[in-house]
N, C-alpha and C positions, 0 to 999 in steps of 0.2 A: 504494500500500500504506500502511495507516495506522500499524501498529506493526511494526517490524522488530527481532527479538531476536537477539543474537549470543552464541555461546559453546558450552558443552558440552551434549551430549545423550548419555545413557548408560543402562545398565540397573541399577536398584537391585534387590538381592536382599534381601527383607524376611522375617525369620523368621515361621514360621506360628504361633509362640507368643510372646506379649509377656513382657517381664520376664526374658528369659534372655540369657546371653552368646552370642556367635556360635558358640563351640565346643559349647554345650549345645543349640543350636537343633535341633529334630527335623527341620526341613525349611525350604525357602525358597520364597517366591512371587516370580516375576520381575515387576518393575514398571518401565515406562519412566520415566526421570527426567532430572534436569539442570535447574537453576533457569531458565536462559534459555528452554529449550524449554517448560518448564511455563508460563512467562509467556505465550508465544505461543499455546499451546493454551488457556490460561485466557481470554485475550482473544477468541479465535475462538469459544469455547463461549458467550461472552456476546454474540455477534453482531458482534464487531469483525473488521476485516480485518487478518490478521497473517501475517508471513513469518518464517522462521527461517534463520539463516546459521551454518554450522558444518560439522564433518566427523565422519563415523563410519567404522567399518571396512567393507570390502566383504565382510561375513560375514553369517551368519544374523541376528545381533542388529541389525547396522546396517541391513539390508534391512527388518527388522521395524520399526525406528524410523522409517525413511522412510515406511513404510506408515501408521504412527500419525499422522504429520503430515497425510497425505492424508485419512485417515478423519476427522480433526478439522477439516478445512477450512483448514489452515495451508499457505501457499505454500512449497513445498520447493525452489524454483529455486536457492536458495543453499546447499543441502545437498550436500556432496561425499562420495564414497566412496573410502577409501584402500585400495589393493590390498595394501599391505605391513604395515599395522598393524591391530590389533583395536579394536573398539568398547570403550570404557571400561566397567568394572564397579565397582559399589560395594556392599559388604555393609553393611546397616544394622541395628544392634541397636535394638529398641524396648524402652526401659526400662518398668517397670510404669506410670509416669506418662505414657507416650506420647512422651516425649522420646527423642532419637536419639543413637547413636554410630556412627561410620563406619570402614570399612576399605576402601581403594581398590585396584583392580587397574588401573594405567595406567603401563606402563613401556616405551616410551611408547605411549599409546593414540592413536587416529586424531585425536581432537579437538585434541591438542597439536601436531599436524603441519600444521595449516592455515597456508598462507603468504599474505602480502599480495597476491601475484600471482594467487592463486586466488579472491580475493574477487569476488563479483558486485556491482560498484559501482552498477549500474543499480538493483538492488533497494534498496540503501542510500540512494541519492539520492532514490528515489521515496517514502521514508517521511515520515510526520509526526513520529513518535517513534522514536528509535533507543535500544534498551535493552540493557544489558550488565551483567556481574558482574565478579569479579576473578580467578576461577580461570584465565581465559584470559591473565592477565598473568604466570603463574608461570614459564613457560619459552618460549624461542624454538623454532620460528618463530612460534608462535601469538601471542606478545606483540606482535610487529611487525604482524601481521595485525590485531590488536585496535586498536592505535594508529592504523593507516592507516584502518580502518573508521570510527573516531570522527572523524578529521580530515575524511574525505570527507563524513560526515553533517553536521558543523559547517559546512563550506563550502557545503553545499546548503541551509542554514537549518533543519535538522532539530532538534527538541528532543531533548536528550540526557538519558537516564534511567539511573540507576546504583543497583544493589543489590549491595553488595560480597559478600554471601553467603559469609561467612567459613567456610572449611573448613581449620582449622589443620593436620590431618594431611598435607595436600597440600603445605604450604610447607616450605622448608628450615629456617626458624626463625621465631619470633614477630616478631623484629625485621624480617626480610625481608618478612613478610606485611604488617606495619604500613606499612613504607616504600612497598611497591609499591601497596597499596590507596590510600594517600594521594597517590601520584605522579600520579594522574589526577583527583584530587578536585575541583580548581577548574574542571574543564571541564563538569561535569554541572549541569543546571538543575533536575532533580528527583532527590533522593537519598532512599532509604529504608534505614534501618538498624534492626536489632533491638536490644532492650535489651542483650543480651550483646555485640553488635558495638560499641555505644556505649561500654560499659565497656572493651572491648579497645582501641578507637581513641583514647580520651581518657586511658586509664590511671587513670581515677577509678572508684571503686565507687559513685558517686552517679548515679542516673538522674533528673536534674532539668533544668530549663530552662537553667541556667547551663552544665551539662555539654554538653547538646545544642547550644547556641548557640556553643560553642567550635569546633564543626565548620562553622559558617556561613562562606560565602565570597561575594564580591560578585556572581558570576554566578548564584548560586543563586536559584531562584524558590520552591521548596518543599522543605522538609526534613521527613521523617517518621520518627518513632521508634515501632516496633511493640512492644507490651508483652504479647503473648500474651493471656491471659484478662483482662488489664486494659485492653485496647483499644489506642488509639494516641494519640500527641501530634503536633501539626502546627505548623510554624513557617514564616511567609512574611515578606517585608520589612515588612509592615504589621500583622500580627496573629498570634496564637498561641493554642493551646488544646488540649483533649483530647476524644476521642470514646470512649464506652464500648464494650466488646465485647458479644457475645451469649453467653449461657450455653448450651452444648451438651454432649453426652456425647462427650468427646474420646477417640479410639481411637489416632490416629496424626497427629502434627503435620506430617509431611512435606508440603511443597507449600503450606502455609497462607500463608506470606509471598508466595509466587509468585502465588497466587490473588488475594491482596490487591492486589499490584502490577498484575496483568492487569486487574483491575476498575478500579482507579484510572486506568490509562493509557487504557483504553477510553473512560472518561467524559471525560478531558482531550481526547482526539481529537475527541469529539463537540462539546465546548464548552471551548475553551482558557481562557475567561474564569473558569472555576471557581477557578483559582489565585488570582485577585484578589478573589473574592467569598466572604466567610466563610460566610454561610448556605448557599450552594451547595456550597462545599467540605465543610462538615460533613455535608451530605446525601450527597455522593459518598463520604466516608470511612465513613459508616454502611453504605452499600452494600458498600464494600470490606471492612469488618469482617465483614459477614454472609457474604460469599464466603469469606473466610479461615476463619471459624468452621465453615461447612458442610464445608470441605475436611478438617477434623480428624476428622470423624465416620466416615470409612472408611479402610481401609488403602491405602497407595500414594497418590501425588500425582494423576496424570492421571485415574484412574477416579473420584476424589472431587471433581474440579473442578465447580462448579455452573453451571447455566444462570441467566439473568436471572430466570426465573420462580421457581426455587428460592430465590434470594436475596430476592426481593420477598416471598415467602411467609413467610420467617423474620422479615423486618422487620415485616410486618403482624401476625404472631403476637405480637410484642413490644409493638406499638403499643396 
């Protein structure tokens, strides 16, 4: 298996109208979501081999999510169904500019109850890249499962990829969020943060090279800062730079970062040397930016994830 993604898989309820609060929304569309699952599906849609590890409820929604992995060609051997807890739900408000606010129903939801003993270690050890977020660090027993999965991946020589995917409403406090997100920071070899996450983690309101490089650690091979419609910045041991975004008609930013990560990881699996080769890396990041941009043009994350042909068509249009 090339890319194994670990963490939460849930149902997003997205208002049928943009720019309204949850209480004013006339209705909701249900959309499968959860950043690590989005990344696995993004990779599979681009032709990569991906697997997902996590837990959902043994309920209608959980069974639906398992079906979505299958439909999208993601290996679901590591997906477990909990008889006693429900699949997590998130209500997402879309502001008029397509940005989001969240309200979560998970007390506790199945994804929080995954234990270290339940992990499918065979799937983890067979990966080339093991990708994860930080939501799985919030509570036990999922936190121990997350740490064990990382440890097993590391032992097997798997590249570790981290997108903290900050969701403050889920954490007991900002302090706890910052501490836990940073508690596993020096393990990852590829890290992607958004501009807001960079501000949150550094405590600085500057989004510049100095601020980004304060997050550098010796095991890191590639640090990425995504800047929405301004593209992304990249940092490696030997070079740094920026790649422009694509101009599109943004409807919903959900899943754009996951699409970007899925594209990047798929390309790293195909050719790990891109991390050391700046022209190649810039090409890969242009492709990842195209994938992220396309994902913002439709509502919901998974329905909006592009194929390779979609991304290439956008790149060629710009050329």
